[in-house]
C-alpha positions in Angstrom: 5.3 -29.4 24.9 7.6 -31.3 22.6 11.3 -30.6 22.9 12.2 -31.8 19.4 9.6 -29.4 18.0 11.0 -26.5 20.1 14.5 -27.2 18.7 13.2 -27.4 15.2 11.7 -23.9 15.6 15.2 -22.6 16.5 17.0 -24.4 13.7 14.5 -23.3 11.0 14.5 -19.6 12.1 16.1 -17.4 9.5 15.3 -14.0 10.9 16.2 -12.6 14.3 13.9 -13.2 17.3 12.5 -10.2 19.0 13.7 -11.3 22.4 16.1 -14.0 23.6 15.8 -15.0 27.2 18.7 -16.8 29.0 17.5 -18.7 32.0 14.4 -20.8 32.7 13.6 -19.9 36.2 10.6 -17.9 37.5 11.9 -14.6 36.1 13.0 -15.9 32.7 9.9 -17.9 32.1 7.7 -15.0 33.3 9.4 -12.8 30.8 8.7 -15.4 28.0 5.0 -15.5 29.0 4.8 -11.7 29.0 6.6 -11.2 25.7 4.8 -13.9 23.9 1.4 -12.8 25.1 2.2 -9.3 23.7 2.8 -11.0 20.3 6.6 -10.8 20.3 8.7 -13.7 18.9 10.5 -14.9 22.0 12.9 -17.8 22.5 14.2 -19.1 25.9 17.1 -21.4 26.6 18.2 -22.9 30.0 21.5 -24.6 30.8 19.7 -27.3 32.7 16.1 -28.2 33.4 13.5 -25.5 33.9 13.6 -24.3 37.6 16.6 -26.6 38.4 18.0 -23.8 40.6 16.4 -21.3 42.9 12.9 -21.5 41.5 12.2 -25.0 42.7 13.8 -24.5 46.1 11.8 -21.8 47.8 9.9 -22.0 51.1 6.7 -22.6 49.0 5.1 -19.3 50.0 3.4 -16.7 47.9 3.6 -13.8 50.3 3.9 -10.1 50.8 6.9 -10.4 53.1 6.1 -9.6 56.7 9.8 -9.1 57.4 10.1 -6.5 54.7 7.3 -4.6 56.4 9.4 -4.3 59.5 12.4 -3.1 57.4 10.2 -0.3 56.1 10.1 -1.4 52.5 6.4 -0.6 52.1 6.5 -0.5 48.3 7.9 -4.0 48.0 5.3 -5.3 50.4 2.4 -3.7 48.6 3.6 -4.9 45.2 4.1 -8.4 46.5 0.6 -8.4 48.2 -1.0 -7.3 44.9 0.9 -9.9 42.9 0.0 -12.6 45.5 -3.7 -11.8 44.9 -3.2 -11.8 41.1 -1.4 -15.1 41.2 -4.2 -16.7 43.2 -6.7 -15.5 40.7 -4.7 -16.8 37.7 -3.5 -20.2 39.1 -6.0 -21.3 41.8 -5.1 -24.9 41.3 -1.6 -24.2 42.6 -2.0 -21.2 45.0 -4.1 -21.5 48.1 -4.7 -19.4 51.2 -2.8 -20.6 54.3 -3.4 -19.5 57.9 -0.3 -18.6 59.9 -0.2 -18.6 63.7 2.3 -16.4 65.5 2.6 -17.8 69.0 3.2 -15.4 71.8 5.1 -16.4 75.0 5.8 -12.8 76.2 3.1 -10.4 77.3 4.0 -7.8 74.6 4.2 -10.1 71.6 0.5 -10.5 70.7 -0.3 -6.8 70.8 3.0 -5.9 69.1 2.7 -8.4 66.2 -1.1 -7.9 66.0 -0.6 -4.2 65.1 2.0 -5.0 62.5 -0.2 -7.8 60.9 -3.2 -5.5 60.8 -1.1 -3.0 58.8 -0.2 -6.0 56.5 -3.9 -6.6 56.0 -4.5 -2.9 55.3 -1.7 -2.8 52.6 -3.2 -5.8 50.9 -6.5 -3.9 50.3 -8.8 -5.7 47.9 -6.1 -8.4 47.4 -6.4 -9.5 51.1 -6.6 -13.2 51.9 -8.4 -12.8 55.2 -8.3 -10.6 58.4 -5.7 -11.1 61.1 -6.9 -11.3 64.7 -5.6 -12.2 68.2 -6.1 -15.7 69.5 -6.6 -16.9 73.1 -4.3 -19.6 74.4 -6.9 -22.4 73.9 -7.6 -21.6 70.3 -3.9 -21.3 69.5 -3.4 -24.8 70.8 -6.5 -26.1 69.1 -5.0 -24.9 65.8 -1.4 -25.9 66.5 -1.6 -28.7 69.0 2.1 -29.5 68.7 3.2 -26.1 70.1 5.1 -25.9 73.4 2.6 -25.1 76.1 4.9 -23.8 78.8 4.6 -20.0 79.0 2.2 -19.9 75.9 -0.1 -16.9 76.3 -1.9 -17.0 72.9 -1.1 -15.9 69.4 -2.0 -14.0 66.3 -3.5 -15.4 63.2 -3.0 -14.0 59.7 -3.3 -15.2 56.1 -0.8 -15.6 53.3 -0.5 -17.9 50.3 1.1 -21.2 49.6 2.1 -22.9 46.3 4.1 -25.6 44.6 6.9 -23.6 43.0 8.2 -26.1 40.5 4.7 -27.0 39.3 3.8 -23.4 38.9 7.0 -22.8 36.9 6.2 -25.7 34.7 2.7 -24.4 34.1 4.2 -21.0 33.2 6.4 -22.7 30.7 3.4 -24.4 29.2 1.6 -21.0 29.2 4.5 -19.4 27.4 4.4 -22.2 24.8 0.7 -21.7 24.3 1.3 -18.0 23.7 3.8 -18.8 21.0 7.1 -18.8 22.8 9.9 -21.3 22.1 11.5 -22.8 25.1 14.3 -25.4 25.4 15.9 -27.0 28.5 19.3 -28.5 28.6 20.6 -25.9 26.1 23.3 -23.7 27.7 24.6 -20.5 26.2 28.3 -21.0 25.3 28.9 -17.7 23.6 27.3 -14.3 23.1 27.5 -12.8 19.6 27.8 -9.2 18.5 26.4 -7.2 15.6 28.3 -4.9 13.3 27.7 -2.1 15.9 29.5 -4.1 18.6 26.4 -4.7 20.7 25.2 -8.1 21.8 22.9 -9.5 19.0 22.4 -13.1 20.0 24.0 -16.2 21.4 25.4 -19.6 20.5 23.6 -22.3 22.6 24.5 -26.0 22.7 21.8 -28.7 22.6 23.1 -31.1 25.2 21.2 -34.1 23.8 22.9 -34.0 20.4 25.9 -31.8 21.1 24.9 -29.4 18.3 25.4 -25.7 18.4 22.5 -23.4 17.7 23.0 -19.8 16.5 20.2 -17.5 17.9 20.0 -13.9 16.7 17.8 -11.5 18.6 17.0 -7.8 18.8 17.1 -7.9 22.6 19.0 -10.3 24.8 17.8 -10.7 28.4 20.0 -12.4 31.0 17.6 -13.9 33.5 20.0 -16.6 34.8 19.4 -15.9 38.5 22.4 -16.7 40.7 24.3 -17.4 37.4 23.6 -14.0 36.0 27.2 -12.7 36.6 28.6 -15.8 34.9 26.5 -15.0 31.8 27.7 -11.4 31.8 31.3 -12.6 31.9 30.8 -14.6 28.7 30.5 -11.3 26.9 32.9 -9.3 29.3 35.3 -11.4 31.4 36.0 -8.2 33.5 32.4 -7.4 34.3 31.9 -6.2 37.9 29.6 -8.5 39.9 26.0 -7.4 40.5 25.2 -10.2 43.0 25.7 -10.9 46.6 24.3 -14.4 46.7 22.7 -15.9 49.8 21.8 -19.5 50.6 18.5 -20.5 52.3 17.6 -24.0 53.4 14.5 -25.9 54.4 14.0 -29.1 56.2 11.2 -31.5 55.5 9.7 -33.5 58.4 6.7 -35.8 58.6 3.2 -34.5 59.1 3.2 -35.4 62.9 5.1 -32.2 63.6 2.3 -30.1 62.2 -0.8 -32.3 61.8 -3.3 -29.5 61.2 -3.9 -27.2 58.2 -2.2 -24.1 59.8 1.4 -22.9 59.7 3.6 -21.4 62.3 5.5 -18.1 61.8 8.2 -17.0 64.2 9.0 -13.3 63.6 12.6 -13.2 64.8 15.4 -15.7 64.6 19.1 -15.3 65.4 20.0 -14.6 61.8 17.5 -11.8 61.3 15.0 -13.8 59.4 11.6 -15.2 60.2 11.1 -19.0 60.7 8.2 -20.8 59.0 6.8 -24.3 59.7 4.3 -25.1 57.0 2.1 -28.1 56.0 3.0 -29.0 52.4 2.0 -32.1 50.4 1.3 -34.1 53.6 4.6 -33.2 55.2 6.1 -30.3 57.3 8.6 -27.9 55.8 10.7 -25.8 58.3 13.0 -23.0 57.3 14.7 -20.9 56.4 18.3 -19.4 56.7 20.2 -16.5 55.1 23.8 -17.5 54.7 26.2 -15.4 52.5 28.1 -17.6 50.1 31.0 -17.0 47.7 30.5 -20.0 45.3 27.5 -20.6 43.2 26.4 -24.2 42.6 23.7 -25.7 40.5 23.1 -28.2 43.3 23.8 -26.4 46.6 23.9 -28.4 49.8 22.7 -27.3 53.2 25.6 -26.5 55.6 25.5 -28.5 58.8 25.4 -25.3 60.8 22.2 -24.3 58.9 20.6 -27.6 59.6 21.5 -27.3 63.3 20.1 -23.7 63.4 16.8 -24.6 61.9 16.4 -27.7 64.2 17.3 -25.6 67.3 14.9 -22.8 66.4 12.1 -25.2 65.7 12.8 -27.0 69.1 12.0 -23.7 70.9 8.4 -23.8 69.7 7.5 -27.4 69.0 6.7 -29.7 71.9 8.6 -32.6 70.3 12.0 -31.2 69.3 12.9 -32.5 65.8 16.4 -34.1 65.4 18.6 -35.0 62.5 16.9 -38.5 62.3 13.6 -36.8 61.7 14.7 -35.1 58.5 13.2 -36.7 55.4 14.9 -34.3 53.1 16.9 -31.1 53.3 17.2 -28.7 50.4 19.0 -25.5 49.7 18.4 -22.6 47.3 20.5 -19.6 46.3 19.0 -16.1 46.3 20.3 -13.8 43.5 20.4 -10.7 45.8 21.6 -7.4 44.5 25.0 -6.3 45.9 24.9 -3.2 48.1 28.5 -2.6 49.1 30.9 -4.7 51.1 30.1 -5.9 54.6 26.4 -5.8 54.4 24.7 -9.0 55.7 22.5 -10.7 53.1 19.4 -10.8 55.4 19.2 -7.0 55.2 19.7 -6.7 51.5 16.7 -5.6 49.5 14.5 -8.1 47.6 13.6 -5.5 45.0 14.7 -6.4 41.5 17.2 -4.5 39.4 17.5 -4.2 35.6 21.0 -3.5 34.5 22.3 -2.9 31.0 26.0 -3.5 30.3 27.9 -1.2 27.8 27.7 -4.1 25.3 23.9 -4.0 25.4 23.2 -7.1 27.4 20.3 -6.6 29.7 20.3 -8.4 33.1 17.5 -8.7 35.6 18.4 -9.8 39.1 16.9 -9.7 42.6 13.2 -9.9 43.3 11.2 -12.8 44.7 8.9 -15.6 43.4 5.7 -13.7 44.3 6.6 -10.7 42.2 7.7 -12.6 39.1 4.9 -11.2 36.9 5.5 -7.6 37.7 9.3 -8.1 37.3 8.6 -9.7 33.9 6.4 -6.7 32.8 9.1 -4.3 33.8 11.8 -6.3 32.0 9.8 -6.7 28.8 9.1 -2.9 28.7 12.9 -2.3 28.9 13.6 -5.0 26.3 11.1 -3.4 23.9 13.0 -0.1 24.2 16.4 -1.7 23.9 15.4 -3.7 20.8 13.5 -0.8 19.1 10.4 -3.0 19.1 6.8 -1.8 18.7 5.3 -1.0 22.0 2.4 -3.3 23.0 0.5 -3.4 26.4 1.2 -6.1 28.9 -1.6 -8.6 29.1 -0.6 -10.9 31.9 -2.7 -9.3 34.7 -5.7 -11.4 33.7 -3.9 -14.2 31.8 -5.0 -17.6 33.2 -2.0 -19.9 33.8 -2.0 -23.4 32.2 -4.0 -25.9 34.2 -6.3 -23.2 35.6 -9.2 -24.8 37.5 -11.2 -23.2 40.3 -12.1 -26.5 41.9 -8.9 -28.6 41.3 -9.3 -30.2 44.7 -11.8 -32.5 43.1 -8.9 -34.3 41.4 -7.5 -35.4 44.8 -3.8 -36.1 44.7 -3.7 -34.9 41.1 -5.0 -31.4 42.0 -1.7 -29.7 41.3 -2.1 -30.6 37.6 -5.3 -28.6 37.3 -7.1 -29.4 34.0 -4.2 -31.7 33.0 -5.4 -34.1 35.7 -8.1 -35.2 33.2 -5.4 -36.5 30.8 -3.5 -38.3 33.6 -6.8 -39.9 34.8 -7.3 -41.1 31.2 -3.9 -42.7 31.2 -4.7 -44.6 34.3 -8.0 -45.8 32.9 -6.2 -47.1 29.8 -3.4 -48.6 31.8 -4.6 -49.3 35.4 -1.1 -50.4 36.5 0.0 -46.7 36.1 -2.4 -45.7 38.9 -0.4 -47.7 41.4 1.7 -45.6 43.9 5.4 -45.8 43.3 6.1 -45.8 47.0 3.8 -46.2 50.0 5.2 -43.0 51.7 4.6 -40.7 48.7 1.5 -39.9 46.7 2.9 -40.3 43.2 1.9 -42.9 40.7 3.4 -44.2 37.5 1.1 -42.2 35.2 2.6 -39.0 36.5 6.1 -40.1 35.4 4.8 -41.0 32.0 3.0 -37.7 31.7 6.2 -35.9 32.8 8.2 -37.4 30.0 5.4 -37.2 27.4 4.0 -33.7 28.0 6.3 -31.8 30.4 9.7 -32.1 28.7 11.2 -34.2 31.6 14.5 -35.5 30.2 16.1 -37.1 33.3 15.0 -39.1 36.3 15.8 -36.1 38.4 13.5 -33.9 36.4 10.6 -36.3 37.1 11.3 -37.0 40.8 12.4 -33.5 41.8 10.4 -31.0 39.8 7.6 -32.7 37.9 6.8 -34.6 41.1 8.3 -33.4 44.4 9.4 -36.8 45.6 13.1 -35.9 46.2 12.2 -32.8 48.2 9.6 -34.6 50.3 11.5 -37.8 51.1 14.9 -38.5 49.7 15.1 -42.1 50.8 11.6 -43.0 49.4 12.5 -41.2 46.2 15.6 -43.3 45.8 13.6 -46.5 46.4 11.0 -45.6 43.7 13.7 -44.5 41.2 14.2 -47.8 39.3 10.5 -48.1 38.5 10.3 -44.5 37.6 13.3 -44.8 35.3 11.9 -47.8 33.5 8.7 -45.8 32.8 10.6 -42.9 31.5 12.8 -45.1 29.4 9.8 -46.7 27.7 8.4 -43.2 26.9 11.7 -41.7 25.7 13.0 -44.7 23.8 16.0 -45.2 26.2 17.8 -48.5 26.9 18.7 -50.5 30.0 22.1 -48.7 30.2 20.3 -45.4 30.4 18.1 -46.7 33.2 21.1 -47.9 35.2 22.9 -44.6 34.8 19.9 -42.6 35.8 19.2 -44.7 38.9 22.9 -44.5 39.9 23.2 -40.7 39.4 19.9 -40.1 41.2 21.0 -42.1 44.2 24.1 -40.0 44.5 22.1 -36.9 44.2 19.5 -38.0 46.8 22.4 -38.5 49.3 22.9 -34.8 49.2 19.4 -34.2 50.5 20.1 -36.0 53.7 22.0 -34.6 56.7 25.7 -35.6 56.8 25.5 -37.1 60.3 22.5 -39.3 59.6 
């Protein structure tokens, strides 16, 4: 993908696009993939980098949602379990099975949770990842040796999916491009335009690099801006009633010693009504999450101290060695664009179903949902956009569409496995320039060739793009990411034609950002 080429497509366009998508997260990019694969002319713009917000800040799980089963939302669970299976089929280089252990310390827990998880298996049907079963105490400790042993009776094992969210989003962006879509990051919408009939007929977007304004006309305009969806709606109608009741969730990243095996821990009940996960991810341990109602939306949310304390305290109830603030390598927060359901309702109980809303001005907005169901959400949204724009009906083809990088045995690429088939090109870079194969930091797996590839082929424009979303250095270890920043910035500058001043500015701004990923009291 070449950003200049994408911009040229927009500048040279004389006729309306079929669909304009505002927002480059999982939902927006999923819509672009769906629409383009049906043969529609689709353009997508994002105010920042692809996945800068919610879509790169998940708990890294592709799952049906055990908690939603308890809430009685069977249809959401079944849809998510189906989509979980489809996603594993279409992106096996990024989606893998993961075994979860539910430890039991009370006599009733194993039989109670065992029944629920067998229902979870049943609902998955042919898309199941493996059968759940009860575990004896010894096998539970064999699989999770860091569990507290006092009072431990055994556990239940079940299977779900794990993925790298930002890498999947990027591969979806590449898939959309390959299907004919035009996608541009760092191109915020500054105005929504109307046709002679008074309905929304396009947008004015600003290319942040050059400061130029781009006029984009479209038959259907889809607002897929996630937590910022209400802000986009207010561009057209300042008095628009809010659709969202946003919620913040955080995750803490610890070193591998807290979860040295290949299995994860799931705690079914925490004090805030959610479940707690501790999962192995890229050689580290991710622990979360929370569900905290918020009133202000930020592009760079920060974990509240009480959230950090809550996750640490909950983890300490189950782990033999209680993690403390000094063990946190990185702490990140994401904002869920939950659909409002009246005043006074706690966000933990709000539905994760998606909603498609059309304002009186013709702007279509999609909110809610979850990462796992992005494909079915996109299918639903494109069907509506076709009707709204009076476009020719064409069947959805994403059910069997392989996602860019698809490779059934990507593990053979070692630490480059998340790139799938693109790993071959990165390996070629290393062969041509062996110094690019050197790790940028001893505590992280990333090498210089990955930074070059991010700038050359993945539309990374800033150091943050490369260290937070093309690689996951910032989320895995904020201090280490800061230490590797100067070398990474130099590599990007050489690829993008930037000067020493740009390098200094990028390193300084990244250092400030990384401070936000560390606990306040450390």
